[in-house]
C-alpha positions as CSV (number, residue, x, y, z in Angstrom):
1,M,85.7,-30.3,-31.1
2,A,84.0,-33.0,-33.2
3,K,82.6,-31.5,-36.6
4,S,79.0,-32.3,-38.2
5,D,80.3,-34.1,-41.1
6,E,81.6,-37.0,-38.8
7,L,77.6,-37.9,-37.3
8,L,75.8,-40.8,-38.8
9,K,74.4,-40.1,-42.5
10,L,71.6,-42.0,-43.3
11,N,73.7,-45.4,-45.2
12,D,75.2,-45.8,-41.6
13,Y,71.5,-46.0,-40.1
14,E,70.9,-48.4,-43.0
15,A,73.9,-50.4,-42.2
16,L,72.4,-49.9,-38.2
17,K,69.8,-51.8,-39.1
18,K,71.2,-55.4,-40.5
19,K,70.3,-58.4,-37.7
20,P,72.1,-58.7,-35.6
21,F,72.0,-55.3,-34.2
22,N,76.3,-54.1,-35.2
23,F,78.1,-52.9,-32.3
24,E,81.2,-53.5,-34.1
25,Y,80.6,-51.0,-37.5
26,L,79.9,-48.3,-34.3
27,Q,83.1,-48.7,-32.8
28,N,84.7,-48.4,-35.9
29,K,82.8,-45.0,-35.9
30,G,84.5,-43.7,-32.3
31,F,81.7,-44.7,-30.4
32,G,83.7,-47.1,-27.8
33,Y,83.8,-50.9,-27.6
34,S,80.8,-51.5,-25.0
35,E,78.0,-53.8,-26.3
36,D,75.8,-52.5,-24.3
37,I,73.2,-50.0,-25.5
38,N,72.9,-47.8,-22.7
39,E,76.7,-47.9,-21.5
40,L,77.5,-46.7,-25.3
41,A,75.0,-43.8,-25.1
42,L,76.3,-42.7,-21.4
43,Y,80.3,-42.8,-23.4
44,Q,79.3,-40.8,-25.8
45,I,77.0,-38.4,-23.4
46,K,80.3,-37.7,-21.4
47,S,82.9,-37.5,-24.3
48,L,80.7,-34.8,-25.8
49,K,80.6,-32.9,-22.1
50,K,84.4,-33.1,-21.6
51,D,84.8,-32.3,-25.7
52,L,82.4,-29.1,-25.2
53,F,84.1,-27.8,-21.5
54,N,87.3,-28.2,-23.2
55,T,86.6,-26.4,-26.7
56,L,84.9,-23.5,-24.0
57,E,87.1,-23.5,-21.5
58,N,84.8,-24.5,-18.7
59,N,82.4,-22.5,-19.3
60,P,79.4,-23.2,-17.5
61,V,77.1,-22.3,-20.6
62,V,77.8,-26.6,-21.5
63,K,75.1,-27.4,-18.2
64,V,72.6,-26.4,-20.8
65,F,72.8,-29.1,-22.5
66,F,72.9,-31.7,-20.1
67,Y,70.1,-30.6,-17.2
68,D,67.1,-32.6,-19.4
69,I,69.6,-35.6,-18.0
70,D,69.1,-33.8,-14.4
71,A,66.0,-33.2,-14.5
72,V,65.1,-37.1,-15.5
73,N,67.0,-38.5,-12.7
74,T,65.0,-35.9,-10.4
75,K,61.0,-37.4,-11.4
76,I,63.0,-41.0,-11.3
77,T,64.3,-40.5,-7.8
78,Y,61.1,-39.2,-6.6
79,K,59.0,-41.2,-7.8
80,H,60.9,-44.2,-6.4
81,I,61.2,-42.7,-2.6
82,H,57.3,-42.0,-3.0
83,A,56.2,-45.3,-4.7
84,N,58.9,-47.2,-4.3
85,T,59.1,-47.6,-8.1
86,N,62.5,-48.8,-9.7
87,N,65.6,-46.1,-9.4
88,N,66.5,-46.4,-13.4
89,T,68.7,-42.8,-13.1
90,M,71.5,-42.6,-15.3
91,G,74.6,-40.8,-15.5
92,G,75.9,-37.7,-17.8
93,G,74.1,-35.2,-16.1
94,N,75.3,-32.2,-14.2
95,I,74.1,-33.2,-10.8
96,K,75.4,-36.6,-9.3
97,V,72.5,-39.4,-8.5
98,E,73.5,-40.0,-4.9
99,A,73.2,-35.9,-4.2
100,I,69.8,-35.8,-5.8
101,Y,68.7,-38.9,-3.9
102,N,70.4,-37.5,-0.4
103,A,68.5,-34.4,-1.2
104,L,65.0,-35.5,-2.1
105,K,65.1,-38.5,0.8
106,H,67.1,-37.1,4.0
107,N,66.6,-33.3,2.8
108,D,70.4,-32.9,3.0
109,L,71.6,-30.6,0.0
110,S,75.7,-31.0,0.8
111,L,76.2,-32.8,-2.6
112,L,75.2,-29.9,-4.3
113,E,76.6,-27.7,-6.2
114,L,75.4,-24.0,-4.6
115,E,73.2,-23.0,-8.0
116,D,71.9,-26.2,-7.9
117,K,70.3,-26.3,-4.2
118,V,68.2,-23.7,-5.3
119,I,67.2,-26.1,-7.5
120,F,66.1,-29.1,-4.6
121,E,65.3,-25.7,-1.7
122,K,62.4,-25.1,-4.1
123,L,61.0,-28.6,-4.8
124,L,61.5,-29.7,-1.3
125,K,58.6,-27.4,0.0
126,F,56.6,-27.7,-3.3
127,N,53.2,-30.2,-2.4
128,G,51.3,-31.8,-5.4
129,S,50.3,-34.8,-7.1
130,Y,53.3,-37.0,-9.5
131,K,52.1,-34.9,-12.3
132,E,52.3,-31.6,-10.4
133,V,55.9,-32.2,-9.0
134,S,57.2,-33.5,-12.5
135,E,55.8,-30.3,-14.2
136,Y,57.6,-28.7,-11.3
137,I,60.7,-30.4,-12.0
138,D,60.5,-29.7,-15.5
139,Y,60.3,-25.7,-14.6
140,L,63.1,-25.7,-12.2
141,F,65.8,-26.9,-14.3
142,Y,64.2,-24.4,-17.4
143,V,64.3,-21.1,-14.9
144,R,68.2,-22.9,-13.9
145,K,68.8,-23.0,-18.2
146,Y,67.8,-19.1,-19.0
147,E,70.3,-18.0,-16.1
148,L,72.7,-19.5,-18.1
149,A,71.8,-18.8,-21.6
150,K,74.2,-15.9,-21.9
151,Y,74.2,-16.7,-25.8
152,K,71.2,-14.6,-28.1
153,E,71.3,-18.0,-29.7
154,L,71.1,-20.4,-26.8
155,K,68.4,-18.3,-25.8
156,A,66.9,-18.7,-29.4
157,Y,67.1,-22.7,-28.9
158,L,65.6,-22.6,-25.1
159,D,62.3,-20.3,-26.5
160,L,62.1,-23.0,-29.7
161,E,62.4,-25.7,-27.6
162,V,59.8,-24.9,-24.7
163,T,57.3,-23.6,-27.4
164,L,57.5,-27.0,-29.1
165,K,56.9,-28.1,-25.5
166,N,54.0,-26.8,-24.6
167,I,52.3,-27.5,-28.3
168,L,53.1,-31.2,-27.1
169,A,51.5,-30.5,-24.2
170,I,48.8,-29.4,-24.7
171,I,47.7,-31.5,-27.4
172,R,48.4,-34.4,-24.6
173,N,47.3,-33.8,-22.1
174,S,43.4,-32.5,-24.7
175,F,43.5,-36.7,-25.3
176,A,43.9,-37.4,-22.1
177,G,41.9,-35.4,-20.6
178,T,44.1,-33.9,-17.5
179,K,45.2,-30.4,-17.2
180,V,47.9,-28.8,-18.5
181,S,50.8,-26.8,-17.0
182,L,52.8,-24.8,-19.5
183,L,56.3,-24.1,-18.7
184,P,56.0,-19.6,-18.9
185,F,58.8,-19.0,-21.8
186,G,58.4,-19.3,-25.5
187,L,55.5,-18.2,-26.9
188,I,52.5,-20.2,-26.6
189,E,51.4,-18.7,-23.4
190,E,48.1,-19.8,-22.6
191,V,46.0,-23.4,-22.8
192,M,44.0,-23.7,-26.2
193,K,41.7,-26.0,-27.6
194,V,43.2,-28.3,-29.6
195,D,42.0,-26.6,-33.2
196,E,43.2,-23.1,-32.1
197,L,46.5,-24.1,-31.2
198,V,46.6,-25.6,-34.7
199,K,45.4,-22.6,-36.2
200,Y,48.2,-20.3,-34.4
201,A,51.3,-22.4,-34.2
202,S,50.8,-22.7,-37.9
203,N,52.1,-18.9,-38.3
204,L,54.7,-19.4,-36.0
205,Y,58.4,-19.3,-37.1
206,V,57.5,-18.6,-40.6
207,G,54.9,-21.5,-41.2
208,Y,56.8,-23.8,-40.2
209,F,54.8,-26.1,-38.1
210,E,52.1,-25.3,-40.5
211,K,52.2,-28.6,-42.7
212,P,52.4,-31.0,-39.9
213,L,50.1,-29.8,-37.6
214,S,47.7,-30.1,-40.3
215,E,48.8,-33.6,-40.9
216,F,48.1,-34.3,-37.3
217,L,44.9,-32.8,-37.5
218,V,43.9,-35.6,-40.0
219,D,46.4,-39.3,-38.7
220,R,46.1,-37.5,-34.7
221,D,49.6,-39.1,-35.0
222,L,51.7,-37.5,-31.6
223,E,54.9,-39.7,-32.0
224,K,55.1,-38.8,-36.3
225,L,54.6,-35.2,-35.3
226,S,57.0,-35.3,-32.7
227,N,59.6,-36.0,-35.3
228,E,58.4,-34.0,-37.4
229,F,58.7,-30.8,-34.7
230,R,62.4,-32.5,-33.7
231,K,63.3,-31.6,-37.6
232,D,61.6,-28.2,-37.4
233,F,63.8,-27.6,-34.4
234,Y,67.2,-27.8,-37.3
235,Y,66.4,-26.5,-39.9
236,I,64.7,-23.9,-38.1
237,L,67.8,-22.5,-36.0
238,K,70.3,-23.9,-39.1
239,D,71.2,-21.0,-39.9
240,Y,73.4,-20.1,-36.6
241,E,75.7,-23.0,-38.6
242,Y,76.7,-19.9,-40.5
243,E,78.0,-17.5,-38.5
244,M,81.2,-17.4,-37.7
245,D,82.6,-17.3,-33.9
246,S,78.8,-17.9,-33.2
247,F,77.9,-20.3,-30.1
248,G,75.0,-21.7,-33.0
249,I,77.4,-24.0,-34.6
250,I,78.0,-26.0,-31.4
251,M,74.1,-25.7,-29.6
252,L,73.4,-26.9,-32.9
253,Y,75.7,-30.0,-33.0
254,V,75.1,-30.5,-30.0
255,Y,71.8,-31.3,-31.0
256,K,72.6,-33.3,-33.7
257,K,74.1,-35.7,-31.5
258,M,71.6,-35.8,-29.2
259,I,69.2,-36.7,-32.1
260,E,71.9,-39.0,-33.5
261,L,72.2,-41.1,-30.0
262,E,67.9,-41.6,-30.0
263,N,67.8,-42.7,-33.7
264,I,70.7,-45.7,-32.9
265,K,68.9,-46.6,-29.6
266,A,65.8,-46.7,-32.0
267,I,67.0,-49.1,-34.0
268,Y,68.5,-51.4,-31.1
269,Y,65.4,-51.5,-30.0
270,N,63.3,-52.0,-33.0
271,P,65.6,-53.8,-36.0
272,D,62.5,-53.1,-38.2
273,I,61.6,-49.6,-37.5
274,S,61.4,-47.6,-40.8
275,L,64.2,-45.1,-41.3
276,S,62.0,-42.3,-42.0
277,E,60.2,-42.8,-38.7
278,L,63.7,-41.9,-37.5
279,V,65.2,-38.2,-37.2
280,I,67.6,-37.8,-39.9
281,L,69.2,-34.4,-40.3
């Protein structure tokens, strides 16, 4: 399996920022030969998944890292069917896009694996606004991910991920004046006012969130807060990288690889982006 020291570093991102976007630089780093940014990302995701299944001898726990793609594809497909929006799904998930479409459009679950049928059986019975459906989709896929999280490291990973999602959801919905539905996992169990949330969350994980949340109260920059949370996520779980024979080594490599792809896309779409706006681990 690939190693963390093979991931892009600060000098690599500096090189990518030179105009025009340097696909050849990425080709020399093993990113494949496509000069389509989405195809390049898909190639990396598929390669990562294949590598993980080979390393872990087809352990289904690998699916945990790719169900987010399925959740997004399910939301996109649902909205396409019900609101005639573009069906811009992407590959790389655990569930074929065709299977998602057939399930939502025709109540046909025949292309789904047994474990995934449960998700769509429940979704097909659910009625609500698109926002409510979207939140329910997140919930259903997290239930599935927790079912597969047999390692303590991965359980800690999911708990932290959901905690951060719930913090951001409360803040985002508070700004929009909309009702928020929290995922029933992690350390945020109830909706709070933003100032109460900041005080409570600042004491979680040995105060990791105190500085970014305090800065947020001043600048109200939600994107900056989200980026700081991505960094905190890694550093909170970083000790797992030093445990021999730990799943944490693999888990955090996957996290850093996904962040790397986000950074590459950010530079591609906005060459003038500051390196400080990227999440460089």
